[in-house]
PATOR-489667 format. One line per 2 residues: number of its first residue (from 1); their letters; for each residue x, y, z of N, C-alpha, C, O. Coordinates in nm, 2 decimals. Example, Ala and Ser with C-alpha at 12.3 -4.5 7.8 and 13.67 -1.06 7.14 Angstrom:
2
1	as	1.32 -0.57 0.78 1.23 -0.45 0.78 1.32 -0.33 0.78 1.42 -0.33 0.85  1.28 -0.22 0.71 1.37 -0.11 0.71 1.29 0.00 0.79 1.34 0.11 0.80 .
END
This chain:
204
1	ms	0.08 -0.12 0.00 0.00 0.00 0.00 0.09 0.13 0.00 0.18 0.14 0.08  0.06 0.22 -0.09 0.14 0.34 -0.10 0.11 0.43 0.01 0.01 0.42 0.08 .
3	an	0.20 0.53 0.03 0.17 0.63 0.14 0.04 0.71 0.12 -0.03 0.73 0.21  0.01 0.74 -0.01 -0.11 0.81 -0.04 -0.23 0.72 0.00 -0.33 0.77 0.05 .
5	qk	-0.23 0.59 -0.03 -0.34 0.50 0.00 -0.36 0.49 0.15 -0.47 0.48 0.20  -0.24 0.49 0.22 -0.25 0.47 0.37 -0.32 0.60 0.43 -0.40 0.59 0.52 .
7	ik	-0.29 0.71 0.37 -0.35 0.84 0.42 -0.50 0.84 0.40 -0.58 0.87 0.48  -0.54 0.80 0.27 -0.68 0.79 0.24 -0.75 0.69 0.33 -0.87 0.71 0.36 .
9	sa	-0.69 0.58 0.35 -0.75 0.48 0.44 -0.77 0.53 0.58 -0.87 0.51 0.64  -0.67 0.61 0.63 -0.68 0.67 0.76 -0.79 0.77 0.76 -0.87 0.78 0.86 .
11	le	-0.80 0.85 0.66 -0.90 0.96 0.65 -1.04 0.90 0.65 -1.13 0.95 0.72  -1.05 0.78 0.58 -1.18 0.71 0.58 -1.22 0.67 0.72 -1.34 0.69 0.76 .
13	sl	-1.13 0.62 0.80 -1.15 0.58 0.93 -1.19 0.70 1.02 -1.28 0.69 1.10  -1.12 0.81 1.00 -1.14 0.93 1.08 -1.28 0.98 1.06 -1.35 1.02 1.15 .
15	lf	-1.32 0.98 0.93 -1.45 1.03 0.89 -1.56 0.94 0.96 -1.66 0.99 1.01  -1.54 0.81 0.96 -1.64 0.72 1.01 -1.65 0.74 1.16 -1.76 0.74 1.22 .
17	vw	-1.54 0.76 1.23 -1.54 0.77 1.38 -1.59 0.91 1.42 -1.66 0.92 1.52  -1.55 1.01 1.35 -1.58 1.15 1.39 -1.73 1.18 1.37 -1.79 1.25 1.46 .
19	gd	-1.79 1.14 1.26 -1.93 1.17 1.24 -1.96 1.31 1.19 -2.02 1.33 1.08  -1.92 1.41 1.27 -1.94 1.55 1.23 -1.85 1.59 1.12 -1.75 1.52 1.09 .
21	pl	-1.87 1.71 1.05 -1.77 1.76 0.95 -1.63 1.77 1.01 -1.62 1.83 1.12  -1.54 1.71 0.94 -1.40 1.71 0.99 -1.31 1.80 0.91 -1.31 1.80 0.79 .
23	ea	-1.24 1.89 0.99 -1.16 2.00 0.92 -1.04 1.94 0.86 -0.97 1.86 0.92  -1.01 1.98 0.73 -0.89 1.94 0.66 -0.77 1.98 0.74 -0.66 1.91 0.74 .
25	kv	-0.77 2.10 0.80 -0.66 2.15 0.88 -0.62 2.06 1.00 -0.50 2.04 1.02  -0.72 2.00 1.06 -0.69 1.91 1.17 -0.62 1.79 1.12 -0.53 1.74 1.18 .
27	ca	-0.67 1.73 1.01 -0.61 1.61 0.95 -0.47 1.64 0.90 -0.38 1.56 0.91  -0.45 1.76 0.85 -0.32 1.80 0.79 -0.22 1.79 0.90 -0.11 1.75 0.88 .
29	el	-0.25 1.83 1.02 -0.16 1.83 1.14 -0.13 1.69 1.18 -0.02 1.65 1.22  -0.23 1.60 1.17 -0.21 1.46 1.21 -0.11 1.39 1.11 -0.03 1.31 1.16 .
31	fn	-0.12 1.42 0.99 -0.03 1.36 0.89 0.09 1.44 0.84 0.17 1.40 0.76  0.11 1.55 0.91 0.22 1.64 0.87 0.22 1.68 0.72 0.32 1.68 0.66 .
33	ls	0.10 1.71 0.68 0.08 1.75 0.54 0.03 1.90 0.54 -0.01 1.95 0.64  0.04 1.96 0.42 -0.02 2.09 0.41 -0.17 2.07 0.39 -0.22 1.97 0.36 .
35	vp	-0.25 2.18 0.42 -0.39 2.17 0.41 -0.44 2.14 0.26 -0.52 2.06 0.24  -0.37 2.21 0.16 -0.41 2.17 0.02 -0.39 2.02 -0.01 -0.47 1.96 -0.08 .
37	et	-0.28 1.97 0.04 -0.25 1.83 0.01 -0.35 1.74 0.08 -0.40 1.64 0.02  -0.40 1.78 0.20 -0.50 1.70 0.27 -0.63 1.71 0.20 -0.70 1.61 0.19 .
39	vd	-0.67 1.83 0.15 -0.79 1.85 0.08 -0.79 1.76 -0.05 -0.89 1.70 -0.09  -0.67 1.75 -0.12 -0.66 1.67 -0.24 -0.69 1.52 -0.21 -0.75 1.45 -0.28 .
41	cf	-0.63 1.48 -0.09 -0.66 1.34 -0.05 -0.80 1.31 -0.03 -0.86 1.21 -0.07  -0.87 1.41 0.04 -1.01 1.39 0.07 -1.09 1.38 -0.06 -1.18 1.30 -0.08 .
43	re	-1.05 1.47 -0.16 -1.13 1.47 -0.28 -1.10 1.35 -0.37 -1.19 1.30 -0.44  -0.98 1.30 -0.36 -0.95 1.17 -0.43 -1.04 1.06 -0.37 -1.10 0.98 -0.45 .
45	lm	-1.05 1.06 -0.24 -1.14 0.96 -0.17 -1.29 0.98 -0.21 -1.36 0.88 -0.24  -1.33 1.10 -0.22 -1.46 1.13 -0.27 -1.49 1.08 -0.41 -1.59 1.01 -0.44 .
47	ge	-1.39 1.10 -0.50 -1.40 1.05 -0.63 -1.41 0.90 -0.64 -1.48 0.84 -0.72  -1.33 0.83 -0.55 -1.33 0.68 -0.55 -1.47 0.63 -0.51 -1.51 0.53 -0.56 .
49	ye	-1.53 0.69 -0.41 -1.66 0.65 -0.37 -1.76 0.66 -0.48 -1.84 0.57 -0.50  -1.75 0.78 -0.55 -1.85 0.80 -0.66 -1.82 0.70 -0.78 -1.91 0.65 -0.84 .
51	er	-1.69 0.68 -0.81 -1.66 0.59 -0.92 -1.71 0.45 -0.90 -1.76 0.39 -0.99  -1.70 0.40 -0.78 -1.75 0.26 -0.75 -1.90 0.26 -0.71 -1.95 0.16 -0.67 .
53	es	-1.96 0.38 -0.72 -2.11 0.39 -0.69 -2.14 0.33 -0.55 -2.23 0.26 -0.53  -2.05 0.37 -0.45 -2.06 0.32 -0.32 -2.19 0.37 -0.25 -2.25 0.47 -0.30 .
55	gl	-2.24 0.30 -0.15 -2.36 0.35 -0.08 -2.32 0.46 0.02 -2.41 0.52 0.08  -2.20 0.49 0.03 -2.15 0.61 0.11 -2.10 0.71 0.02 -2.05 0.69 -0.09 .
57	ri	-2.10 0.84 0.07 -2.05 0.95 0.00 -1.97 1.04 0.10 -1.99 1.03 0.22  -1.88 1.12 0.05 -1.82 1.22 0.13 -1.86 1.36 0.07 -1.84 1.38 -0.05 .
59	re	-1.90 1.44 0.16 -1.94 1.58 0.11 -1.84 1.68 0.17 -1.80 1.67 0.28  -1.82 1.79 0.10 -1.73 1.89 0.14 -1.80 2.02 0.17 -1.89 2.06 0.10 .
61	md	-1.76 2.08 0.28 -1.82 2.21 0.33 -1.71 2.30 0.38 -1.67 2.29 0.49  -1.67 2.39 0.29 -1.57 2.49 0.33 -1.44 2.42 0.40 -1.41 2.45 0.51 .
63	qr	-1.38 2.33 0.32 -1.27 2.25 0.37 -1.29 2.17 0.49 -1.20 2.14 0.57  -1.42 2.13 0.51 -1.46 2.03 0.61 -1.53 1.92 0.53 -1.59 1.94 0.43 .
65	fq	-1.50 1.79 0.58 -1.55 1.68 0.51 -1.63 1.59 0.60 -1.60 1.57 0.72  -1.74 1.53 0.55 -1.82 1.44 0.63 -1.87 1.32 0.55 -1.90 1.33 0.43 .
67	lc	-1.88 1.21 0.62 -1.93 1.09 0.56 -2.08 1.09 0.56 -2.14 1.12 0.66  -2.14 1.06 0.45 -2.29 1.05 0.44 -2.33 0.94 0.35 -2.25 0.87 0.29 .
69	tn	-2.46 0.92 0.34 -2.51 0.82 0.25 -2.53 0.86 0.11 -2.55 0.98 0.08  -2.54 0.77 0.02 -2.56 0.80 -0.12 -2.71 0.84 -0.14 -2.80 0.77 -0.10 .
71	pe	-2.74 0.96 -0.19 -2.88 1.01 -0.20 -2.97 0.91 -0.28 -3.09 0.91 -0.26  -2.91 0.83 -0.37 -2.99 0.74 -0.45 -3.05 0.63 -0.36 -3.15 0.56 -0.40 .
73	nd	-3.00 0.62 -0.24 -3.05 0.51 -0.15 -3.15 0.57 -0.04 -3.18 0.50 0.05  -3.19 0.70 -0.06 -3.28 0.76 0.04 -3.41 0.68 0.07 -3.45 0.67 0.18 .
75	dy	-3.47 0.63 -0.04 -3.59 0.56 -0.03 -3.58 0.44 0.07 -3.67 0.42 0.15  -3.47 0.37 0.05 -3.45 0.25 0.13 -3.43 0.29 0.28 -3.47 0.22 0.37 .
77	iq	-3.35 0.40 0.30 -3.32 0.44 0.43 -3.45 0.49 0.50 -3.47 0.46 0.62  -3.54 0.56 0.43 -3.66 0.61 0.48 -3.75 0.49 0.52 -3.82 0.50 0.62 .
79	rl	-3.75 0.39 0.44 -3.83 0.27 0.47 -3.79 0.20 0.60 -3.87 0.16 0.68  -3.65 0.20 0.61 -3.60 0.13 0.73 -3.63 0.22 0.86 -3.65 0.16 0.96 .
81	ct	-3.62 0.35 0.84 -3.63 0.44 0.96 -3.78 0.48 0.98 -3.80 0.56 1.08  -3.87 0.45 0.90 -4.01 0.49 0.92 -4.07 0.42 1.05 -4.04 0.31 1.07 .
83	pi	-4.15 0.50 1.13 -4.19 0.63 1.10 -4.08 0.73 1.16 -4.02 0.71 1.26  -4.05 0.84 1.08 -3.96 0.94 1.12 -4.04 1.07 1.13 -4.12 1.11 1.05 .
85	ke	-4.02 1.13 1.25 -4.09 1.26 1.27 -4.01 1.37 1.20 -3.90 1.40 1.23  -4.07 1.43 1.10 -4.00 1.53 1.02 -4.00 1.66 1.10 -4.10 1.71 1.15 .
87	kr	-3.88 1.71 1.12 -3.86 1.83 1.20 -3.82 1.95 1.11 -3.73 1.94 1.03  -3.89 2.06 1.14 -3.86 2.18 1.05 -3.84 2.30 1.13 -3.88 2.31 1.25 .
89	lt	-3.78 2.40 1.07 -3.76 2.53 1.13 -3.89 2.61 1.11 -3.95 2.60 1.01  -3.92 2.69 1.21 -4.04 2.78 1.19 -4.00 2.89 1.09 -3.89 2.91 1.06 .
91	qa	-4.11 2.96 1.05 -4.09 3.07 0.95 -4.00 3.18 1.02 -3.91 3.24 0.95  -4.03 3.21 1.14 -3.95 3.31 1.21 -3.80 3.27 1.22 -3.71 3.36 1.20 .
93	al	-3.77 3.14 1.25 -3.64 3.10 1.25 -3.57 3.11 1.12 -3.45 3.14 1.11  -3.64 3.08 1.01 -3.59 3.08 0.88 -3.55 3.23 0.84 -3.45 3.25 0.77 .
95	et	-3.64 3.32 0.87 -3.62 3.46 0.84 -3.49 3.51 0.91 -3.41 3.57 0.85  -3.48 3.47 1.04 -3.37 3.52 1.12 -3.24 3.45 1.06 -3.14 3.52 1.05 .
97	ma	-3.25 3.33 1.03 -3.14 3.25 0.97 -3.09 3.32 0.84 -2.97 3.33 0.82  -3.18 3.36 0.76 -3.15 3.42 0.63 -3.08 3.55 0.65 -2.98 3.59 0.58 .
99	ii	-3.13 3.63 0.75 -3.07 3.76 0.77 -2.92 3.75 0.82 -2.83 3.82 0.77  -2.90 3.65 0.91 -2.77 3.63 0.96 -2.68 3.58 0.85 -2.56 3.62 0.84 .
101	ay	-2.73 3.48 0.77 -2.64 3.43 0.66 -2.60 3.53 0.57 -2.48 3.53 0.52  -2.68 3.63 0.53 -2.65 3.73 0.43 -2.58 3.85 0.49 -2.51 3.92 0.42 .
103	rq	-2.61 3.88 0.62 -2.56 4.00 0.67 -2.44 3.99 0.77 -2.39 4.08 0.82  -2.40 3.86 0.80 -2.31 3.84 0.91 -2.17 3.91 0.88 -2.13 3.92 0.77 .
105	pv	-2.11 3.96 0.99 -2.16 3.95 1.13 -2.26 4.06 1.15 -2.25 4.17 1.11  -2.37 4.02 1.23 -2.48 4.11 1.25 -2.53 4.11 1.39 -2.52 4.00 1.46 .
107	tk	-2.57 4.22 1.45 -2.62 4.22 1.58 -2.77 4.19 1.59 -2.84 4.19 1.49  -2.81 4.16 1.71 -2.95 4.13 1.73 -3.04 4.25 1.70 -3.15 4.24 1.65 .
109	ge	-2.99 4.37 1.73 -3.06 4.49 1.71 -3.09 4.51 1.56 -3.19 4.55 1.52  -2.99 4.47 1.48 -3.00 4.48 1.33 -3.10 4.38 1.28 -3.18 4.41 1.19 .
111	id	-3.10 4.26 1.34 -3.19 4.16 1.30 -3.34 4.20 1.33 -3.43 4.19 1.25  -3.35 4.25 1.46 -3.49 4.30 1.50 -3.54 4.41 1.41 -3.66 4.42 1.38 .
113	si	-3.45 4.50 1.37 -3.49 4.61 1.28 -3.54 4.57 1.15 -3.64 4.62 1.09  -3.47 4.47 1.09 -3.51 4.41 0.96 -3.64 4.34 0.97 -3.73 4.35 0.88 .
115	rg	-3.65 4.25 1.07 -3.78 4.17 1.09 -3.89 4.25 1.14 -4.01 4.22 1.11  -3.87 4.36 1.22 -3.97 4.44 1.28 -4.03 4.38 1.41 -4.12 4.44 1.46 .
117	vr	-3.97 4.28 1.46 -4.01 4.22 1.58 -3.88 4.17 1.66 -3.78 4.16 1.60  -3.90 4.15 1.79 -3.79 4.10 1.87 -3.75 3.95 1.83 -3.84 3.87 1.80 .
119	sd	-3.62 3.92 1.83 -3.58 3.79 1.78 -3.51 3.71 1.89 -3.43 3.61 1.86  -3.52 3.75 2.02 -3.45 3.69 2.13 -3.46 3.54 2.13 -3.36 3.46 2.13 .
121	rv	-3.59 3.49 2.14 -3.61 3.35 2.15 -3.57 3.27 2.03 -3.52 3.16 2.04  -3.60 3.33 1.91 -3.56 3.26 1.79 -3.41 3.25 1.78 -3.36 3.14 1.74 .
123	le	-3.34 3.35 1.81 -3.19 3.35 1.81 -3.14 3.25 1.91 -3.04 3.18 1.87  -3.20 3.24 2.02 -3.15 3.14 2.12 -3.17 3.00 2.07 -3.09 2.91 2.09 .
125	gl	-3.28 2.98 2.00 -3.31 2.85 1.94 -3.21 2.81 1.83 -3.16 2.69 1.82  -3.17 2.90 1.75 -3.07 2.88 1.64 -2.93 2.85 1.70 -2.86 2.77 1.65 .
127	ir	-2.90 2.92 1.81 -2.77 2.89 1.88 -2.77 2.75 1.94 -2.68 2.68 1.93  -2.89 2.72 2.00 -2.90 2.59 2.06 -2.89 2.47 1.96 -2.83 2.37 1.99 .
129	re	-2.93 2.50 1.84 -2.92 2.40 1.73 -2.79 2.41 1.66 -2.76 2.33 1.57  -2.70 2.50 1.71 -2.56 2.51 1.65 -2.56 2.55 1.51 -2.47 2.51 1.43 .
131	lv	-2.67 2.63 1.47 -2.67 2.69 1.33 -2.61 2.83 1.33 -2.57 2.88 1.23  -2.61 2.89 1.45 -2.57 3.03 1.47 -2.47 3.03 1.59 -2.49 2.96 1.68 .
133	ve	-2.38 3.12 1.58 -2.28 3.13 1.69 -2.24 3.28 1.72 -2.24 3.36 1.62  -2.21 3.31 1.84 -2.15 3.45 1.87 -2.01 3.46 1.81 -1.93 3.37 1.83 .
135	cg	-1.99 3.56 1.73 -1.86 3.57 1.66 -1.78 3.71 1.69 -1.71 3.75 1.61  -1.81 3.76 1.81 -1.74 3.89 1.85 -1.84 3.99 1.89 -1.95 3.97 1.92 .
137	rs	-1.79 4.11 1.90 -1.87 4.23 1.95 -1.85 4.35 1.85 -1.74 4.37 1.80  -1.96 4.42 1.83 -1.96 4.54 1.75 -1.88 4.65 1.82 -1.87 4.65 1.94 .
139	ta	-1.83 4.75 1.74 -1.77 4.86 1.80 -1.87 4.97 1.83 -1.83 5.08 1.88  -2.00 4.94 1.80 -2.11 5.04 1.83 -2.12 5.06 1.98 -2.07 4.98 2.06 .
141	ig	-2.20 5.16 2.02 -2.23 5.19 2.16 -2.28 5.06 2.23 -2.38 5.00 2.18  -2.23 5.03 2.35 -2.27 4.91 2.42 -2.20 4.78 2.38 -2.22 4.68 2.44 .
143	rp	-2.12 4.79 2.27 -2.05 4.67 2.22 -2.15 4.55 2.21 -2.12 4.44 2.27  -2.25 4.56 2.13 -2.35 4.44 2.12 -2.28 4.32 2.05 -2.18 4.34 1.98 .
145	il	-2.33 4.21 2.09 -2.28 4.08 2.03 -2.31 4.07 1.88 -2.42 4.10 1.84  -2.21 4.02 1.81 -2.23 3.99 1.67 -2.25 3.84 1.65 -2.20 3.76 1.72 .
147	yg	-2.34 3.81 1.55 -2.37 3.67 1.52 -2.34 3.63 1.38 -2.35 3.71 1.29  -2.30 3.50 1.36 -2.27 3.45 1.23 -2.31 3.31 1.22 -2.36 3.25 1.32 .
149	tt	-2.30 3.25 1.10 -2.34 3.11 1.08 -2.23 3.02 1.12 -2.11 3.06 1.14  -2.26 2.89 1.14 -2.16 2.79 1.18 -2.14 2.69 1.07 -2.22 2.69 0.97 .
151	pg	-2.04 2.60 1.08 -2.03 2.49 0.98 -2.15 2.40 0.98 -2.19 2.34 0.88  -2.22 2.39 1.10 -2.35 2.32 1.11 -2.45 2.37 1.01 -2.53 2.30 0.96 .
153	fl	-2.46 2.50 1.00 -2.55 2.57 0.91 -2.53 2.52 0.76 -2.62 2.48 0.69  -2.40 2.52 0.72 -2.36 2.47 0.59 -2.41 2.33 0.57 -2.46 2.29 0.46 .
155	aq	-2.38 2.24 0.67 -2.42 2.10 0.66 -2.57 2.08 0.65 -2.61 2.00 0.57  -2.64 2.15 0.74 -2.79 2.13 0.74 -2.86 2.18 0.62 -2.95 2.11 0.57 .
157	fg	-2.81 2.29 0.56 -2.87 2.34 0.44 -2.81 2.29 0.31 -2.85 2.33 0.20  -2.71 2.21 0.32 -2.65 2.15 0.20 -2.56 2.24 0.12 -2.54 2.22 0.00 .
159	fe	-2.50 2.34 0.18 -2.40 2.43 0.12 -2.26 2.39 0.15 -2.23 2.34 0.26  -2.17 2.40 0.05 -2.03 2.38 0.07 -1.96 2.50 0.14 -1.87 2.48 0.22 .
161	sl	-2.01 2.62 0.10 -1.95 2.74 0.16 -2.06 2.85 0.15 -2.16 2.83 0.08  -2.03 2.96 0.21 -2.13 3.07 0.20 -2.14 3.13 0.06 -2.24 3.19 0.03 .
163	ed	-2.04 3.10 -0.02 -2.05 3.14 -0.16 -2.16 3.07 -0.24 -2.20 3.12 -0.35  -2.21 2.96 -0.18 -2.31 2.89 -0.25 -2.45 2.94 -0.22 -2.55 2.90 -0.28 .
165	lp	-2.46 3.04 -0.13 -2.59 3.10 -0.10 -2.65 3.16 -0.23 -2.58 3.22 -0.31  -2.78 3.15 -0.25 -2.84 3.22 -0.37 -2.82 3.37 -0.37 -2.80 3.42 -0.26 .
167	qi	-2.82 3.43 -0.48 -2.81 3.57 -0.49 -2.92 3.64 -0.41 -3.03 3.59 -0.40  -2.89 3.76 -0.36 -2.99 3.82 -0.27 -3.12 3.85 -0.33 -3.22 3.86 -0.26 .
169	ed	-3.12 3.87 -0.46 -3.25 3.90 -0.53 -3.34 3.78 -0.53 -3.46 3.79 -0.56  -3.28 3.66 -0.51 -3.36 3.54 -0.51 -3.41 3.50 -0.37 -3.48 3.39 -0.36 .
171	ig	-3.38 3.58 -0.27 -3.41 3.54 -0.13 -3.56 3.52 -0.10 -3.60 3.44 -0.02  -3.65 3.59 -0.18 -3.79 3.57 -0.15 -3.84 3.44 -0.19 -3.95 3.40 -0.14 .
173	tl	-3.78 3.37 -0.27 -3.82 3.23 -0.31 -3.72 3.13 -0.29 -3.71 3.03 -0.36  -3.63 3.15 -0.20 -3.52 3.06 -0.17 -3.58 2.92 -0.13 -3.65 2.92 -0.02 .
175	vl	-3.55 2.82 -0.20 -3.59 2.69 -0.17 -3.48 2.61 -0.10 -3.37 2.59 -0.16  -3.51 2.57 0.02 -3.41 2.49 0.10 -3.43 2.35 0.09 -3.55 2.30 0.09 .
177	sd	-3.33 2.27 0.08 -3.34 2.12 0.08 -3.40 2.07 0.21 -3.36 2.11 0.32  -3.50 1.98 0.20 -3.56 1.93 0.32 -3.50 1.79 0.34 -3.57 1.70 0.41 .
179	sy	-3.39 1.76 0.28 -3.33 1.62 0.30 -3.25 1.60 0.43 -3.21 1.49 0.46  -3.23 1.72 0.50 -3.16 1.71 0.63 -3.26 1.74 0.74 -3.34 1.83 0.73 .
181	ef	-3.24 1.67 0.85 -3.33 1.69 0.96 -3.27 1.79 1.06 -3.15 1.80 1.07  -3.35 1.87 1.13 -3.31 1.96 1.23 -3.34 1.91 1.37 -3.43 1.82 1.38 .
183	sd	-3.28 1.96 1.47 -3.29 1.91 1.60 -3.42 1.94 1.67 -3.45 1.88 1.77  -3.50 2.03 1.61 -3.63 2.07 1.68 -3.71 2.14 1.58 -3.66 2.19 1.48 .
185	el	-3.84 2.16 1.61 -3.93 2.24 1.53 -3.95 2.19 1.39 -3.95 2.07 1.36  -3.95 2.29 1.30 -3.99 2.25 1.16 -3.90 2.30 1.05 -3.86 2.42 1.05 .
187	ta	-3.86 2.21 0.96 -3.77 2.25 0.85 -3.86 2.31 0.74 -3.93 2.23 0.68  -3.86 2.44 0.71 -3.95 2.49 0.61 -3.89 2.48 0.47 -3.76 2.46 0.45 .
189	hq	-3.97 2.47 0.37 -3.93 2.46 0.23 -3.89 2.59 0.17 -3.82 2.59 0.07  -3.94 2.70 0.23 -3.91 2.83 0.17 -3.88 2.93 0.27 -3.93 2.92 0.39 .
191	ir	-3.80 3.03 0.24 -3.78 3.15 0.32 -3.85 3.26 0.24 -3.82 3.28 0.12  -3.93 3.34 0.31 -4.00 3.45 0.24 -3.96 3.57 0.33 -4.02 3.59 0.43 .
193	ip	-3.87 3.65 0.28 -3.83 3.77 0.36 -3.77 3.88 0.26 -3.66 3.86 0.21  -3.85 3.98 0.23 -3.81 4.09 0.14 -3.70 4.17 0.20 -3.73 4.29 0.24 .
195	le	-3.58 4.13 0.20 -3.47 4.20 0.27 -3.45 4.33 0.21 -3.43 4.43 0.28  -3.45 4.35 0.08 -3.42 4.47 0.01 -3.52 4.58 0.05 -3.48 4.69 0.08 .
197	ee	-3.65 4.54 0.05 -3.75 4.64 0.08 -3.74 4.68 0.23 -3.76 4.80 0.26  -3.72 4.59 0.32 -3.72 4.62 0.46 -3.59 4.70 0.49 -3.60 4.79 0.58 .
199	nk	-3.49 4.68 0.42 -3.37 4.76 0.44 -3.39 4.90 0.41 -3.34 4.99 0.48  -3.47 4.93 0.30 -3.50 5.06 0.26 -3.58 5.13 0.37 -3.55 5.25 0.40 .
201	ev	-3.67 5.06 0.43 -3.75 5.12 0.54 -3.67 5.15 0.66 -3.69 5.26 0.72  -3.57 5.07 0.69 -3.49 5.09 0.81 -3.40 5.21 0.78 -3.37 5.29 0.87 .
203	aq	-3.36 5.23 0.66 -3.26 5.34 0.62 -3.33 5.48 0.62 -3.27 5.58 0.64  -3.46 5.48 0.61 -3.54 5.60 0.60 -3.55 5.68 0.73 -3.60 5.78 0.74 .
END
């Protein structure tokens, strides 16, 4: 077995044991490789899974990698796991999530201004679900907390990076994949929030 094959074998084991998205940077330190070299190894492994039409797949999210199932086998998985309680995010949670995703880093006050209502409980729920995280403090008066998205957000919504977010003009009909389950409440199929119009009102 070549050195490259040994590394890919080890990466496969690490992905299986870790479960959550695994950072290429962490693996690079384990193998004394550069991050680009480690990413290449992950991608080679991804290609091998696809080439042999494996029941498993590896997905990439901003240089994080996670072992998952082949989407073509979803029907069989659902049959095995039925009944499954489908869990969705509420409309309020989706609106707040969209604002944070597009405006991050953003304060709660800015979120409240755009939505027109207080977002305390919704924000707490998103943090509890590890979709949102505190990412510093603003330089404004009172140094309010800034919020941003997490790698968990990318994983749950099926994005590899924030660059994959739809263009802002499409936010009113943003369709989110319902193939991933959330830890509580309801996964909505759409976000409806006219960010551009609301921003104009706030600016006036």
